[in-house]
SENUMI-130426 format. One record per residue: x, y, z of N, C-alpha, C in turn; residue in one letter. Coordinates in steps of 0.2 Angstrom, whole numbers, plus 2048, in hexadecimal, padded with zeros to 3 digits. Example, Ala and Ser with C-alpha at 12.3 -4.5 7.8 and 13.67 -1.06 7.14 Angstrom:
BEGIN
8427E482783E7EA8278427F0827a/8407F58238447FB824840800827s/
END
This chain:
BEGIN
8047FB7FF8008008008038057FFm/80380B7FB8078117FA805817801n/80881B80280A820807800823808w/8008258007F98298017F3823804k/7F381D8017EC8198067EE81780Cl/7F68178117F78168157F481E819e/7F68228197F282881A7EC82981Ck/7E98268167E28278187DD82281Af/7E281A8187DC81481C7E0812822f/7E58148237EC8128287EC80A825k/7EC80482C7EC7FD82C7E47FC82Aa/7E27FC8287DA7FC8267D67F8823s/7D57F48207D47F181B7CF7F6816p/7D07F98107CC7FD80B7C97F9806v/7C37FD8077BB7F88037B97FE800v/7B67FB7FA7B78017F37AF7FE7F1w/7AA8047EF7A68037ED7A78087E5v/7A58067E07A380B7DA79E80D7D9p/79B8127D97948157D279481A7D0m/79A8177CC79B81F7C579581A7C0w/7938117C078E8127BC7878147BCg/7878197C177E81A7C177E8217C1i/7838247BC78382B7B877D82C7B6s/7798327B57738337B37778347AAk/77E8367A977F8377A277F83179El/77F82B7A277D82679B77982379Cr/77282679F76D82679B76A825795k/76E82779176A82778976F821785r/77281E78977281778776C812789a/76881478D76181079076580C795g/76580579576780079876C80179As/77180379F7768027A17797FC7A2f/7817F97A17847F47A17857F47AAa/7827ED7AD7857EF7B477F7EF7B8g/7797ED7B67737ED7BC7737F47BCe/7727F67B87727FF7BB76B8007B5v/7638027B875D8037B375E80A7B0p/76180C7AB7628137AA75C8137A6g/7588107A275281079E74B8127A4d/74E8107AC74780E7AD7448167AFa/73B8177AF73981C7B273A81D7B8l/73F8197BC73D8197C474681B7C8w/74A81C7C075181B7C17528217C5f/74F8267C375182F7CA75182C7CFd/74A8297D074B8287D674F8237DAe/75081C7D77568197D975E81C7DBw/75E8237D47638257D576682A7DBy/75F82B7DC75F8307E376182D7EAd/75E8287E975F8237F17688237EFr/76A8207E977181D7EB7748237EDa/7738297EA77882E7EC7768327F2m/77282E7F876F8317FD774830801s/77483480777883480D77782E811r/77182B80F76D826813772820811d/77281F80977681980777E81980An/77E82080978882180978781C813v/78382081678481C81E78481481Eg/78181281977E80B819786806818k/78880B81378E807810795808813l/79380F81879881081C79880A823a/79280A8247928058297967FE827g/7937FD8237967F682179C7F781Fl/7A17FC8207A97FB81F7AB7FD819g/7A88008147AA80480F7AC80B811v/7B380C80D7B581280E7BA814806n/7B78138037B98167FC7B28157F6m/7B281A7F37AC81B7EF7AE81F7E9v/7AC81C7E37AE81F7E07A88217DDv/7A58297DA79F82D7D879F82F7D2l/79982D7CF7998327C879B8397C8p/7A083C7C17A08427C47A28477BDf/7A58417B77A68467B07A583E7ABs/7A283F7A67A283B7A17A483D79Al/7A684279B7AA8467967A684C791g/7A284E79679D85679279F85C797a/79D8627957A086879679E8687A0s/79F86D7A379D86F7A87998717AAa/7978747A678F8757A578C8707A5e/78C86C7A07888657A17888607A6a/78E85F7A978D85D7AF78D85F7B3e/78B8657B478A8697BC7868667C0r/7808617C177C8607C47818587CAr/7858557C278684E7C478D8517C9e/7908577C87968597CC79585D7D3r/78E85E7D17898617D87898597DDd/7868567DA7858507DF78B84C7E1d/79184C7DD79684B7DD79884D7E4f/7978557E779A8577EB7978567F0m/7918567F078A8567F578D84E7F7r/78D8487F378E8427F87958417F9v/7998467F97A18467FB79F849801t/79D84C80379D84F80879984980Fr/79384580C79283F80E79583B811y/79B83A80A7A183480C7A6836811l/7A883F80F7AD83F8167A983F81Eh/7A384381C7A18408247A1839827e/7A38348247A382E8277A982C823f/7AE82E8237B482D8217B582B81Cn/7B48298167B482680F7B882A80Bv/7BB8258087C08298007BA82C7FCm/7BA8327FA7B78307F47BA8357EDs/7BB8307E67BD8307E27B78307DDl/7BA8367D67B58387D17B78347CBp/7B18327C97B282B7C07B38337BDy/7B88317B77BC8347B37BE8307AEl/7BB8337A77BA82E7A07C183079Dq/7C582A79C7CD82E7987CA82C791y/7C582778D7C58277867BE82A785q/7B982F7867B48307847B3839786n/7B283B7807AF8437817A784477Ev/7A084578279A84678079B84D778l/79E84C7747A085076E79B85176Cq/79485176D78D85676878C85B76Fe/79285A77479086077879786377Ae/79A86277B7A186277D7A7861779n/7A98667757B18637717B6868774v/7BA8697787C086C77B7C386E775p/7C58777777CA87A7737D0874771g/7D087676D7D986F76C7D886B76Cg/7D386876C7D186176A7D185E763t/7D68577657D885575D7D484F75Fv/7D084C75A7CF8447597D1840758w/7D183975B7D583375D7D5830754a/7D882C7537D582A74C7DA82374Ce/7D581C74C7D881874B7DC813747s/7E48117477E980F7427E680D73Al/7DE80C73A7DB8097337D8812733t/7D88157337D481D7347CE81D734r/7CB81973B7C481973D7C381E743e/7BD8207437BD82474B7BE81F751r/7C08227547BE82175C7BA822761l/7B881C7657B282076A7AC81A76Bg/7A98197717A481577479F81376Ey/79C81A76E79681A769797820766s/79282176179182775D790830760y/78D82D76878D834769792833772w/79682F77279E82E7767A382E76Fr/7A883476F7AC83376A7B283476Fr/7B783176C7C083076F7C383776Ct/7C583B7727CC83F7707D183C76Ea/7D984076A7DB84076D7E0842772c/7E283C7767E383E77F7EB84277Dq/7EF8427797F48447787F284D777s/7EA84E7737EB8577747EB859778s/7EC85F77A7EC86377E7E5865780k/7DF86677B7DC86677E7D6862782g/7D685D7827D68577867D985778Af/7E085778C7E48597907E285E797k/7DF8647927E08687967D8868798d/7D38667947CD8637997CC85E79Ey/7D185A79D7D38577A17D48597A7f/7DA85D7A97DC8607AD7D58647B2k/7D38677AD7CA86A7B17C78687B3s/7C78617B37C385C7B57C485B7BCl/7CC8587BB7CF8587C27CE85C7C7i/7D08657C67D186A7C97C986A7CCa/7C38687C87BD86B7C97B98657D0d/7BF85F7CE7BD85A7D37BF85A7DCa/7C485E7DA7CA85F7E17C78627E4v/7C386A7E17C086E7E27BB86C7E6k/7B78667E37B18647E77B285E7ECr/7B785E7EF7B985C7F57BA8557F2g/7BE8527ED7C184A7EB7C784A7EEs/7C98447F17D08427F37D483E7EEd/7D383F7E77D383D7E27D283C7DDg/7D38397D87D38387D27CE8307CEi/7CB82E7CA7CA8257C97C98297C1w/7CD8267BD7C98277B57CB81F7B2i/7C581F7B17C58187AC7C68187A6d/7C980F7A47CC80F79C7D181479Cn/7D781479E7DC81779E7E0812799t/7E080E7947E380B78F7E381178Ay/7E68107837E881477F7E8814779l/7E28137747E280E76D7E781376Ay/7ED80E7657EE8137607EB81675Dp/7EF81D75C7EB8227597F1825754c/7ED82774C7F18267487F082E746r/7EC83374B7EC8387497F1840746c/7F18447437F78497417FB84A745e/7F884B7507FD84E754800847755l/7FC84175480283B757806837750c/80483A74B80983874680F83D748r/81084474981484774A81A848752a/81484775681984075B81F83D75Bd/81A83875781D832755824833751f/82683774F82983A74882F83C74Fv/82C84175283184375983483C75De/82F83875E83083376283582F75Fy/83682D75983C82975784482D756l/84083475584983675484A83775Ck/84683776084983876684D83176An/84982B76884A82676C84A81E768n/84B82076184D81A75B85281C755h/85682175785982574F85D82074Cs/85E81875086381474D85E810746y/85781074685480D742856812739l/85981973A85A81B73585E817731l/86381373386880F73186680872Dn/86080773385E8007318587FF72Fe/85580672C85080772885280A722l/85980B72285B80E71A85881571Ay/85581871F85381F72085582771Fl/85382971B85A83071C855835723r/84E83472584D83672B84583472Bd/84283673283C833733835837731f/83683C72D83084172B82C83D727e/82E83672282A83471E82682E721g/82982C72782682772981F82572Bi/81C81F72981681C72981481B731e/80D81C73580A819738809813736i/80980B738807804734801805738p/7FE8017357F77FF7327F27FD738p/7F77F973A7F77F37417FD7F3745n/7FC7EE74A8017EE7518047E574Fl/8017E27498037DB74780A7D9747d/80B7DC7448127DA7418187DD746a/8187DA74A81B7DD7508237D974Ev/8257D674A82D7D674782F7DD744g/82A7E174282E7E773E82F7EB743d/8347F07428387F57488337FA749p/82F7FE74382A804745826802749v/8227FB74781E7F774C81E7F7752v/8257F57538297F675D8277FC75Fq/82B80275982C80775B82680B75Ba/82080A75881A80D75B81780B75Ff/81880576281480376881680576Di/81D80476E821808776821810776e/81D81376F81D81976F81781A771f/81081577180C81777280B816779n/80F81077D80E811783813816786f/81881B78481A81F786816826786d/81182678280C82B78080882B787r/8048267897FF82378E802824793n/80782279480C82579C80C82D79Ci/80F82E79781083579580A83A799r/8058387957FC83D7957FB83A79Bi/7FC8357A27FA8347A87FE8357ADq/8048367AB8098377B180A8417AFs/8068447AC80484A7AC7FE84D7AFe/7F98487AF7F28497B27F38497B8l/7F98407BA7F88447C27FF8467C6k/8038487C280684E7C48008547C6e/7FD8557C17F985A7C17F685B7C9y/7F18547C87ED8527D07F28557D5m/7F88527D47FC8517DB80085A7DCe/7FE85F7D78008657D87F78667DCs/7F48657DB7EF8697DF7ED8657E5l/7EC85F7E67EF85D7EC7F28567ECk/7F88587F27FD8547F17FC84B7F3a/7F584A7F57F68437F97EF8407F4d/7EF8467EF7E78437EA7E98397E9a/7E48347EA7E682E7E47E482D7DFv/7E982B7DA7E782B7D57E48237D2y/7E18227D07DF81A7CF7DB81A7C8g/7DA8157C37D88157BF7DA80F7BBs/7D380C7B67D48067B37D68047ACn/7DC8027AA7DF8027A47DB7FB79Fp/7D67F57A47D57F17A07DA7EB7A0a/7DE7EA7A97E27E57A87E07DF7A8l/7E27D87A77E07D17A67DB7D07A4y/7D97D179D7D37CE79A7D77C9794r/7DD7C97957DE7C578D7E17C8789g/7E17CE7897E27D27827E97D3784r/7EC7D577E7F37D877D7F47E077Ec/7F77E27847FA7E87857FB7ED782s/7FF7EA77B8037EF7757FB7F1770k/7F77ED7727F17F076F7ED7F6771d/7EF7F87777EA7FC77A7EF801780i/7F680177C7FA80577F7FC806788g/7FA80078B7FA7FF7938047FA794v/8087FE79680E7FD79880D7FB79Fd/8097F57A18087F07A680B7F57ACf/8127F37AB8187F57B48177FC7B3y/8188007AE8198077B281280C7B2r/80B8087B080780B7B08058077B7l/8058027B98048017C08098057C5m/80F8087C481480A7C980F8137C8k/80C8147C180A81A7C480481A7C8l/8018177CA7F98157CD7F98167D3n/7F58167D77F58177DE7F28127E0d/7ED8107DC7E780A7DD7E58087D4i/7E58027D47E57FE7CB7DE7FA7CCm/7D87FB7C87D37F77C87D57F47C2y/7D27EC7C47D17E67BC7CD7E57BBy/7CA7E77B77C27E77B27C27E17AFe/7C07DC7B37C17D47AF7BA7D07B0n/7BB7CB7B07B77C57B17B87C07B6k/7BF7C07B87C17BB7BD7C07BC7C1f/7B87BB7C47B37B97C97B77B37CEy/7B87B57D37BB7AE7D77B87A97D9p/7BA7A37D57B579C7D47BA7997D1q/7B87917D37BA78A7D27B57887CAe/7B97897C37B47877BE7B97827BBk/7B677D7B77B877A7B37BF7767B6n/7C17777BB7C77737BD7CD7797BFg/7CB77F7BF7D07877BD7CE78A7C3q/7D378E7C67CE7937CB7D179B7C9l/7CB79C7C77CA7A37C57C97AB7CBs/7CE7AF7CB7CE7B47CD7D17BA7CCg/7D17BF7D07D57C37CF7DD7C47D1n/7DF7C07D47E67BC7D97E97C17D3f/7EA7BE7CE7EF7C07C97F17C87CAh/7EB7CC7C97EC7D57CA7F07D57D2g/7EB7D27D77EE7D37DE7F57D47E0f/7F87CC7DD7FE7CC7DD8037D07DBi/8017D27D78057D47CF8077DC7D3a/7FF7DF7D38017E77D78027E67DEg/8017E27E08067E27E780E7E07E9d/80E7DE7E48177DD7E381B7E57E2s/8177E97DE8167EE7DA8157F67DFl/8137F47E580F7F97EB8097FB7E6g/8057FA7E38007FD7E07F77F87E0t/7F67F97E67EF7F37E77EB7F37E3p/7E77EE7DF7E37ED7DA7DD7EC7DFg/7D87EF7DB7D27EE7DA7CC7E87D5i/7C97E27D97C47DE7D47C17DF7D0p/7C07E17CB7BC7E07C77B67DD7C5g/7B77D57C87B27D17C57AD7D17CAa/7A67D57C77A37D67CE79E7D17CBw/79D7CF7C87967CB7C37977C57C1k/7947C07C27977B97BF7987BB7BAk/7A07B67B67A17B47B279D7B37AAe/7987B37AB7957AE7A678E7B47A4d/78F7BA7A878A7BF7A778E7C77A3f/78B7C779E7907CD79D7897D2799d/7887D879B7807DB79A7837DE791a/7887E07917897E17877877DA785v/7887D67867877CE78377F7CE782s/77B7D17857757D17867707CD789g/7767C878D7717C279176E7C5799k/7697C37967657C479D7627C37A4s/7657BF7A47687BB7AB76C7BF7B1s/7697BD7B976B7C37BC7737C17BCc/7787C67BB7807C57BC7827C77C2g/77E7CB7C87807CC7CE7827C67D2l/7897C57D67897C07D97867C07E0p/7847B97E27807B67E87857B97EDd/7847B67F27857B97F978B7B67F8a/78D7AF7F87947AC7F77987AE7F2g/7987B17EC79E7B47E879C7BC7EAg/7997BF7EF79C7C47F17A07C47F9c/79F7C07FC7A47BC8007AC7BB7FDe/7AC7B77F87B27B67F57B47BA7F3k/7B17C07EE7B47C57EC7B87C97F0t/7B37CC7F67B77CF7FC7BD7CD800l/7BD7C77FF7C47C48027C87C17FEl/7C87C37F97CC7C07F47D47C67F5e/7D07CE7F47D57D17F37DA7D17FAa/7D87CF7FF7D97D18057E17CB806v/7DF7C68037E57C18047E97C17FFv/7EA7C57F97EE7C87F57F27CE7F5f/7EE7D17F87F27D87FB7F17DD7F7g/7E87DE7F27E37E17F07E17E67F4g/7DA7E97F17D47ED7F37CE7EB7F4i/7CC7E87F87C57E57F77C07E97F5t/7BC7E57EF7B67EC7EF7AF7E77EEg/7AB7EB7EC7A47EA7EC7A07EC7E7a/7A47EA7E17A17EF7DB7997EE7DCf/7947E77DC78E7E77DD78B7EB7E1w/78F7EE7E47887F07EB7847F47E9a/7867FC7E57828007E37807FE7DDv/77B7FA7DB77A7F77D57737F67D7r/76D7F87D17667F47D27657ED7D3a/75F7ED7D475D7E47D67597E37D2v/75D7DB7CF75B7DB7CA7547D87C9p/74F7D87C47487D47C67487CF7C8e/74C7CB7C674B7C47C974D7C17CFq/74E7C87D374E7C77DB74A7CB7DEl/7477CD7DA7417D37DC7397D17DFc/7387D07E57327CE7E872C7D27E7g/72D7D77E57297DD7E472A7E37DFk/7267E97DB7297EC7D872E7F17DBa/72C7F47E37317F87E77367F67E8e/7397F17E673F7ED7E97467F07E5d/7417F07DC7467F27D97487FA7D9q/7477FD7DF7498047E274E8037E7l/7527FE7E87567FC7EE75D7FB7EBk/7627FD7EE76A7FB7EB7697F47ECm/76F7F07E776F7E67E97727E67F2y/7767EA7F27787E97F97737EA7FEf/76C7EB7FF7697EC8037637E4803e/7667E07FE7617DA7FF7637D7807l/7607D68097627D080F7697CC810p/7687C780C76E7C280A7757C7809e/7757CC80377A7CF80377B7D3807i/7797D880A77B7DA81077D7D7816y/77B7D381777C7CF81E7847CC81Bd/7857CA81578C7C78127917CB814t/78E7D28117937D78137987D8817m/7927DA81B7907DC8237957D7826k/7957D18257987CA82B7A07C9827e/7A07CA81F7A57C981D7A97D081Ft/7A87D681F7AC7DC81F7AD7DC827l/7AA7DB82C7AB7DB8327B07D5833g/7B07CF82F7B67CC8327BB7CE830y/7BC7D182B7C37D48287C77DB82Al/7C17DD8307C37E38347C77E083Ak/7C47D983B7C97D483F7CE7D383Bk/7D07D38397D87D08387DC7D4836l/7E37D083A7EA7D78377ED7D6835p/7E97D582F7EF7D58277ED7DA820v/7EC7E18287EF7E78237F37EC824f/7F47F18207FC7F58228017F181Cg/8077F681E80C7F581A80F7EA818k/80E7EA8138107E18108137E080Br/8187DB80E81D7D880881B7D1806v/81A7CE8018187C97FE81E7C5801n/81E7C08038257BB8068267B5803k/8237B57FE8237AD7F98287AE7F5a/82B7A67F78327A57F48347A37EDe/82B7A37E882B7A17E18297AA7DEi/82E7AA7D782B7B17D58297AF7CCa/8247B17CC8227AF7C48237B67BFv/8277B47BC8297BA7B88257BE7B3l/8247C37B38217C77AC8237CA7ABy/8267CA7A382A7CC79F8287CF79Bh/8297D679A8267DC7958277DB78Dr/82D7D778C82E7D678682B7CF784a/8287CC7868267C678381E7C8783s/81F7CC78A8157CD78B8127D2784s/8177D577F8177DA77B8187D8774i/81D7D47748207D176E81E7C976Bl/8197C67738197BE7708137BF778k/80E7C17768097C277B8047BB77Cf/8037B97777FD7B27798027AE77De/8077AD77B80C7A677C80B7A8785v/80E7AD7858157B078C80E7AF792h/8097B378F8027B47927FE7AF794q/7FD7A878F7F97A37928007A0796a/8047A179480979D79B80879F7A0s/80B7A879E8087AA7A98027AA7ACl/7FD7AA7A97F77A97AC7F67A27AFh/7F879C7AA7F87957AC7FB7927B2g/8037967B38077957B88027967BEi/80179E7BF8007A07C37F779E7C9e/7F479B7C27ED7977C57F07927C6e/7F478E7C57F67877C87FC7867CDl/7FF78D7CE80178D7D47FC78F7D9l/7F67937D97F27957DE7EE78F7DFl/7ED78D7DA7E77867DA7ED7817E0s/7F27807E17F677C7E27F977F7EBs/7F57837EE7F77887F37FE7887F4s/80078A7EF80878F7F08097957EFi/80C7977F280E79F7F58117A17ECp/80F7A67EB8157AB7E68137B17E5y/8197B47E18197BA7E181C7BA7D9n/8197C27D881A7C47D08217C77D0t/8257C77CB82C7CA7CA82B7CE7C1l/82C7D37C48297D87BB8337D77B9f/8347D77B28387D67AF83E7DD7B2s/83A7E37B183B7E87B28417EA7B6e/83F7E57BD8407E57C48467E07C6e/8457DC7C084A7D77C084F7D67C3m/8557DA7C085B7D97C185D7DC7CCa/8587E17CE8587E47D48547DE7D9e/84E7DB7D784B7D67DC84D7CE7DCk/84E7CB7D584E7C57D58527C27DAi/8597C47DC8597C27E38547C07E8s/84F7C47EB84C7C37EF8487BC7EFg/8487B87EC8457B17EA84A7AB7E9f/8477A57EB84A79F7EA84B79C7E1k/84479D7E183F7987DA83D7A07D4l/84279D7D283D7A37C983A79F7C5l/8337A17C583079E7BF8307A17B8i/8317A07B18307A37AB82B7A17A8v/8277A37A78217A17A18227A1799p/8247A079882679E7908277A578Dd/82D7A879082F7B078F8347AF788a/8327B17828357AF77E8387B177Br/8387BA77A83B7BF77A83F7C1781v/8457C078184A7C078884F7C6784l/8537C87898587CD7838607C9788s/8657C978686C7C778A86C7C8790d/86A7D179286B7D17988677CD79Dk/8607CD79A85C7C87A085F7C17A1e/8607BF79B8637B879B86B7B67A1a/86C7BD7A18727BD7A586F7BF7ACl/86D7C27AC8677C37B38667BB7B5i/8637B77B385E7B17B58667AB7B7i/86A7AB7B18707A87B28727A97B9g/8767B17BA8797B07C18747AF7C7k/86C7B17C68687AF7CC86A7A67CDf/86A7A17C986C79D7C987479B7CBt/87779E7C987E79E7CD87F7A07D6e/8797A17D68797A47DC8757A27E2n/87279B7DF8707967E28677967DFg/86579C7DC85E79B7DC85A7947D5g/8547947D785578F7D184E7917CCs/84E78E7C68497937BF84778B7BDv/84178C7BB83C78A7B983878C7B2l/83C78A7AC83B78E7A78337887A1i/83078B7A282A78779F829789796l/82A78579382C78478C83478778Ag/83678078483D78178483F78777Fq/83978A77C83979077883B79677De/83C79678183D79C7878457A0783c/8467A577F84A7AA77F84C7A9778g/8487A677484B7A576D84C7AA769r/8467B076C8477B876984B7BC76Dy/84E7C276A8527C776E84B7CD770d/84F7D17728497D57758467DA770e/8487D97698457DD7638427D7761r/8417D076183D7CC75E8417C9759l/8487C975884D7C775284D7C0757k/84D7BD75284E7B47528567B2752l/8587AE75A85D7AB75B85E7A5758r/8657A475786679B75586179575Bl/86379976086179276685E79A76Cd/85C79677185979877785E79C779s/85C7A277C8627A57838637A4785a/86079B78986079978E86279278Fl/86579178886878D78786D78978Bk/87378C78C87678C78F87678C797e/87079079986F78D7A086B7877A3l/86678779E86077F79E86477779Cs/86A77879786A77279386677278Fg/86377878C85C77178985A777783v/85D77677B85D77877485677B774s/85278077184C77F76D84977A766v/84E77676384D77076084F769766f/84F76A76C84E76376E848761771d/84575C76D84075876D840754775k/83E75977B83C756782837752782l/83874D78483274778883274A78Fa/83374D79183374D79B83675479Ba/8367567A183775C7A384075B7A5p/8447607A384B75F7A484E7637A8h/85275F7AC8557627B485D7647B0f/85E7687B58687687B486876E7BBq/86E76A7BD8717727C38737737BEa/87377A7C38797817C087A7877C4c/8817877C588378A7CD8817887D1g/87D78B7D587E7897DE8747867DDk/8737887D686B7877D686A7827D0g/8637837CF86177D7C885D77F7C3a/85C77D7BD85877F7BB85377A7B8v/84C77A7B48487757B48457777ADa/8427737A88407767A083A7737A1v/83477579F82D77279E82E772796m/82D76C79282E76B78C82776D789p/82577078282277177F81F76E778t/81B76F77781976C77081677276Cg/81677876F81177F76E80A77976Bn/80777576D80077476E7FB774773v/7F67777737F377D7797EE77977Ay/7EA77A7807E477677F7E077B782g/7DB77B7887D477C7887D578578Be/7D078A78A7D179078C7D0792792a/7D37957967D479779B7CB79B79Cy/7C97997A17C479C7A57C37A27A4v/7BD7A67A57BB7AD7A67C07B27A2n/7C47B179E7C77B779B7C27BA795m/7C57C17987BE7C57957C07C878Cm/7C77C978C7C77CD7837CD7C7780s/7CF7C37827D17BF77C7CF7BD776a/7D47BD7737D27BD76A7D27B676Bk/7CE7B47657CA7AD7667D37A7763s/7D27A17687D879E7677E079E76Ag/7DE7A376E7E47A67717E27A477At/7E77A777F7E57A57857E379D788m/7E77997857E57927847EB78F789l/7E978A78C7ED7897907F378278Cr/7F87857907FF78178B80177978Fp/80377578A80276E78980676C78Fd/80C77079280E76F79980A77179Ey/80477479E8017767A47FB7727A4l/7FA76B79E7F576879D7F87607A4e/7FE7607A480075B7A980275E7B0n/7FE7627B38007687B98047627BFp/80375D7BF80975A7C48107587C0s/8117597BA8157597B981C7607B9s/8167637BA81976E7BA81B76C7C3v/81676A7C78167697CE81D7667D0l/81C7627CE82475E7D08297637CEn/82A7647C782F7687C683176E7CDa/82A7727CC82B7757D382E7717DAv/82D76F7DC82C76B7E08347687E2n/8377667DB83E7667DA84376B7DAq/84176F7D98447757DA8457797E0l/83E7787E483E77A7E883C7767EFl/8407727F083D76B7F283E76B7FBp/83D7717FF83C77480583A77B806e/83377D80683278280482F78480Cp/83078C80B82F78F81382778C815e/82378D80F81C78B81181A78580Bv/81677E81081277D80C80E77880Er/80677980A80077780B7FD771809i/7FA76D80C7F876880B7EF76880Da/7EC7698077E376A8087E0766806a/7DA7648097D47628047D1762800e/7D276B8007D176E7FA7D27757F9k/7D17777F27D777B7EE7D57827F3k/7DC7857F47DE7897F97E278E7F5l/7DF7967F47E579A7F37EA79E7F6g/7F279E7F97F279F7FF7F77A57FEv/7F87AA8017FB7AF8028017AE808s/8077B180980C7AE80D8107B780Cw/80F7BB8118137C18138147C481Aa/8167C78198187CB8208147D381Fl/8137D482580C7DA82380D7DC82Bi/8107E182C8107E782F8167E2837e/81B7DF83381E7DD83B81A7D483Ag/8167D38388157CD8398157C6834r/8157C08358167BB82E80D7B982Em/8097B98298027B98288037B3822v/8007AE8247FE7A881D7F67A981El/7F37AB8187EE7AB8177EC7A7813q/7E57A48117E479F80E7DA79E80Bm/7D979F8067D37A08017D079A7FEl/7CA7977FE7C67937FB7C47957F8a/7C57937F17C07967EC7BB7927E8y/7BA78B7EC7B57887E87AD78A7ECt/7A87897E97A178C7EC79F78A7F4e/7A07847F57A27807FD7A4784801s/7A17868057A578780E7A5783812k/7A377B80F7A57778157AE776816e/7AF77581F7B77748217BA77081Dd/7C077281C7C676D81A7CA76C81Fa/7CD76781E7D37678247D876881Fr/7DE76C8227E676C81E7E876E824v/7F076D8217F676B8247FB77381Fk/7FD77282780077C82480A779828v/80D77882181377882481977C823y/81A78082981E78782982578482Ai/82B78782783178482A83378882Ea/83778583483A78683B83E78B83Ak/83D78F83D84079483F83F79C83Ag/83979B83583679F83382E7A3838k/8307A083D8277A383E82779F848t/8247A284A8247A0852821797850p/82079485681B78E85481578F856a/81479685980B79885C80879E855d/80379E8547FE7A28517F87A3852a/7F67A884F7EF7A88527EB7A884Cs/7E57A484B7E27A38457DB7A7845l/7DB7AA8407D67AD83E7D17A7839y/7CB7A88397C67A58347BF7A8834r/7BD7A882E7B47AA82E7AF7A6830d/7AE7AA8377A77A883B7A97A383Fa/7B17A58407B27A18477B67A784Ba/7B77A38517BB7A98557C17A8854p/7C57AD8567CE7AE8557D17A785Bv/7D47A385B7D879D85D7E179E85Dt/7E179A8617E979A8627EB795860q/7F079585B7F078C85B7F878A85Di/7FA78585C80078385D80377D858r/80977E85580B77985080E776852g/81176E84F81376985381A76A84Ae/81F76685382576684C82475F84Ap/82676084282A75983D82E75A839d/83575883983A75A83783B760837g/83C76483283F76B830838771831r/83376C83182D77082F82B770837y/82677783982077683F81A77483At/81677283E80F76D83980A77283Fv/80477583A7FE77583B7F777483Af/7F577183D7EC76F8397E877283Ce/7E67748357DF7788397D9776833i/7D47798337CE77982F7CD78182Cs/7CA7818257C87868217C378581Fv/7BE78A81E7B878981C7BA78E815s/7B97948167B87998107C179E80Fr/7C179F8167C77A48197CC7A381Fh/7D27A281E7D77A28257DC7A6824a/7DF7A982A7E67AC8297E97AA831a/7EE7A682E7F37A68357F77AB837m/7F87AE83F7FC7B483D8007B4843v/8067B484180E7B18438117BA848f/8117B884C8137BF85181B7BD852e/81E7C484F8267C284E8277C3855s/
END
């Protein structure tokens, strides 16, 4: 948690509720996505209840302490005056109850029929098409002075009206070929890629063409344009954040760049690492509803763990059942039942995120209404939902798991930048799968971003490299030195390192000497080799892919499929156990438990979460290496009093036997 959040929330759980979807400016669209009845004659009455002091008091009474309110959808100050006045009024209510208030701002659209800020240049797709969500919502080029000045006026007005920061929706950046971006790209090439003049036999960059698409990732101009668009997005948002902080130094900057959807970040201008570091909080809008489905575990643990490693806590965006999407036209109720609410609230806490109740301020679906008046209620007011939120959030308040947190997992999964851009489908499918396998096997892990590999790799005992086919020589050397110093490496797919950082094909893998495996070897089983003081294992691949990952929101057809080496999970887990034979923490459980192992406010904390629908108690044996913790722990479990437990010695481990229904936390005093 960063200093801004610590200042406001201290060591309390952060509980987030968004209310941006209820904006009256959306009524033109009719029925809103997300269970908000914008086309109902009684919508205004429902809206007034949602924006009332009474509703704020109920939410605060449950433990909600961060709310995002409607503020702007891209219209002028005059057109949005009532909405912004409502924001100021409800912000006063929120502050009365010590709740953080953030305004909703839209990065992708202005309401151009009413508002065209002076100096605006319209965005233009690579295929020369107009960009925008609908015919009445158009995308301005975010680099244009008109858009940036307009956005700064929104920030200034929000701060003036009492906001505690800003919340920007859809902070991705589609590639743009407007004349402004073309001129900026030429300057970018001059300043950053002058070597391309000789390589491409050019006198200068004045006649350079913007590519019609970004598919030909081996083309050096395409690569340069991808980096230009990443840099453009970071520069724009950095400017907006700096302006916000000039008005209010401790203002919180949060956004939604559409992460963890199975879509390549190069297509939407999202440089994952830099954007995460820029934000104070990050929203993951996807369909990773926490559940077990088709033998897989779905959840936002991917983003929570990655965000926690970078100091930017994530917020769950999978607030509805994965098979429902209002845009798709399905009419079934997509809001979670009580059990789904409980799991969503708990998952973020286990893995260092911010817990969220996206469903809270939504209308009650007709299927759940017993009489007409029920439609005027908030979803959280349904007795079973209210009781679940009260019980779960009350339980969270008792847990000593908030505050300064350091993930102490011994295993790091490599998030590799170049591979995620230039060989996205391969790297991301492997990355997603190994994270899901570790979680479902109750093995704590952390993420290691390639941007920080040199500085942080020594803090781990085992590095997992998920089919990172695009490696630089420098990165290969860092991995080799890690093994020389006693670290172990699990390479998923023998084609790791086949290309250099510019996608130039090597004769063989950059990791061949380290692993003893060539790209051309026909391995029938995992290959193990000692290396320095450490060891390396390679999981072979025939580049054959199996079933699709569940709940993937935006993956292209035929992508984000399970690699062949993950179709035999026991083989991968055997390799993990062989490379890390005596882990600090080992869990033996009767059901699948997601596990985290962290130092929180000076205490070692082991948390466990069951993703299954059933809440039946399951017996769990927890093995913790002697000397890492005391033999005594405080055990916190949902729907149970806190108990003191003592482990029994068993070889080099201390063993604790407990039962877990939905959640448990073992807290060891230092």
